[in-house]
C-alpha positions in Angstrom: 0.0 0.0 0.0 1.6 3.2 -1.1 2.1 5.9 1.6 0.3 9.1 0.9 0.6 12.5 2.5 -2.8 13.5 3.7 -4.0 17.1 3.7 -4.2 18.7 7.2 -7.7 18.4 8.6 -7.7 22.1 9.3 -6.1 25.2 7.8 -2.5 26.2 8.6 -3.7 29.0 11.0 -6.3 26.9 12.9 -4.1 25.9 15.8 -2.6 29.3 16.6 -1.4 30.5 19.0 -0.5 27.1 20.3 1.0 25.8 17.0 1.9 28.2 14.3 1.4 28.2 10.6 5.2 28.0 10.2 5.5 24.9 12.4 2.7 23.1 10.5 4.3 24.0 7.1 7.6 22.6 8.1 6.3 19.7 10.1 3.6 18.5 7.7 4.8 19.7 4.3 8.5 18.9 4.8 9.1 16.4 7.6 6.0 14.2 7.1 6.4 14.4 3.3 10.0 13.1 3.6 8.7 10.1 5.7 6.2 9.3 2.9 8.6 9.6 0.0 11.4 7.7 1.7 9.0 5.1 3.2 7.6 4.4 -0.3 11.0 3.8 -1.7 12.2 1.6 1.1 9.0 -0.4 1.3 9.3 -1.2 -2.5 12.9 -2.2 -2.0 12.0 -4.5 0.8 9.1 -6.1 -1.1 6.6 -4.8 1.5 4.8 -2.2 -0.6 1.7 -4.5 -0.9 1.3 -4.7 2.9 -0.8 -2.4 5.1 1.0 0.4 6.9 0.5 -1.3 10.3 1.9 -4.6 8.9 4.9 -2.7 7.5 5.5 -1.1 10.9 5.3 -4.4 12.8 7.3 -6.5 10.3 10.1 -3.9 9.8 10.6 -3.4 13.6 14.0 -4.7 14.7 14.7 -6.0 11.1 14.8 -3.0 8.7 15.5 0.1 10.7 15.4 2.7 7.9 12.0 1.4 6.7 10.7 1.1 10.3 11.8 4.7 11.0 9.9 6.1 8.1 6.8 3.8 8.2 6.5 4.4 12.0 6.7 8.1 11.6 4.2 8.1 8.8 1.8 6.1 11.0 2.4 8.4 13.9 1.8 11.5 11.9 -1.4 10.3 10.2 -2.9 10.3 13.6 -1.0 13.2 15.1 -2.7 15.7 12.8 -6.1 14.3 13.8 -5.3 14.3 17.5 -5.4 18.1 17.4 -8.1 20.6 16.6 -9.0 24.2 17.1 -10.4 24.9 20.6 -9.5 21.4 21.7 -8.0 20.0 24.8 -8.9 20.5 28.5 -11.1 18.4 30.7 -14.1 18.1 28.3 -13.9 14.4 27.6 -16.7 12.3 26.2 -18.3 10.1 28.9 -16.8 6.7 27.9 -13.3 8.2 27.7 -13.7 10.0 31.1 -14.7 6.7 32.7 -11.6 4.9 31.3 -9.3 7.7 32.3 -10.8 7.7 35.8 -10.5 4.0 36.2 -7.3 3.2 34.4 -5.2 6.4 34.7 -6.3 7.8 38.1 -8.5 10.6 36.7 -7.9 13.6 34.4 -5.5 15.5 36.6 -3.2 12.5 37.1 -3.5 11.6 33.4 -2.5 15.2 32.5 0.5 15.2 34.8 1.7 11.7 33.8 1.3 12.3 30.1 3.2 15.6 30.2 5.9 13.9 32.3 6.2 11.1 29.8 6.9 13.6 27.1 9.2 15.8 29.1 11.3 12.8 30.3 11.6 11.1 26.8 15.3 11.7 26.2 15.9 13.1 22.8 13.4 12.6 20.0 10.3 10.5 20.5 6.6 10.4 21.5 4.3 10.3 24.6 1.3 8.1 24.3 -2.0 6.9 25.8 -2.3 3.3 24.6 -4.9 0.5 25.0 -3.2 -2.7 26.2 -4.6 -5.8 27.8 -8.1 -4.2 28.2 -7.0 -0.9 29.8 -5.4 2.4 29.1 -1.7 3.1 30.0 0.7 5.9 29.4 3.8 5.1 27.5 6.8 6.9 25.9 8.9 5.7 23.0 12.1 6.9 21.2 12.3 8.2 17.7 9.5 6.8 15.4 8.6 3.9 17.7 5.0 3.5 18.7 2.8 1.3 20.9 2.0 -1.1 18.0 5.3 -2.8 18.4 4.7 -3.3 22.1 1.4 -5.1 21.7 -0.7 -2.0 22.3 -2.9 0.3 20.3 -2.2 4.1 20.5 -5.3 6.2 21.1 -3.4 9.5 21.7 0.1 10.6 21.0 2.2 13.8 21.3 5.2 14.3 19.1 8.2 15.5 21.1 10.7 15.7 18.3 12.1 19.2 18.3 10.6 20.0 14.9 7.2 19.7 16.5 7.7 22.6 18.9 11.0 24.5 18.5 9.7 27.3 16.2 7.0 28.1 18.7 8.5 27.1 22.1 12.3 26.9 21.5 13.6 24.5 24.1 10.5 24.7 26.4 9.2 21.2 25.8 7.0 21.3 29.0 5.2 24.4 27.8 4.5 22.8 24.4 3.1 19.6 26.1 0.9 21.7 28.4 -0.5 23.6 25.4 -1.1 20.3 23.6 -3.1 18.8 26.5 -4.9 22.0 27.6 -5.7 23.5 24.2 -5.2 21.1 21.2 -6.4 17.5 21.9 -9.2 16.4 19.7 -11.0 14.2 22.3 -13.6 13.0 19.7 -10.9 11.4 17.7 -9.3 9.8 20.8 -12.7 8.4 21.7 -13.1 7.0 18.1 -9.8 5.1 18.4 -10.5 4.0 22.0 -13.8 2.4 20.9 -12.2 0.8 17.9 -9.4 -0.6 20.1 -11.8 -1.9 22.6 -13.8 -3.7 19.9 
């Protein structure tokens, strides 16, 4: 299955002042496009271009690092754009999600603190996640383009903590970026959609 760069689900100004047009232009139009172009080339060379993206991610993990890096980042970013929206974030969760966060993650305030901490303490590039594993939610962090799929879990929310995700807007203040992501950007409806799908 050929990788394709999707259009953003909002215009380039929609996430301001929390994420600028310039960040989205670089992050989506340059970085994500590079993962797509390189991933297509490497998948074809590996004879995996007929597989689904999730299969490519799982099968290349630990075996074909260059392909895994690009396929993993393509998968992560397909969701990342949809995990954000204008006027998102905050403690306005759909009911089923609120119940799961209360029971599995200790409530919204603890989720917020633990998720931000996962992103802040991920050394170097990587991601902070809420994932569904063994019937419940857990917070994870992964390096580089790695994601919960390769750890037997399904990501339902992720924050990109590569510097290209925040350096234009926040310089080296990763905690401020993560606070803005949680408080003002999360698209909880999309998180709920992925949660319900993961739960079956």
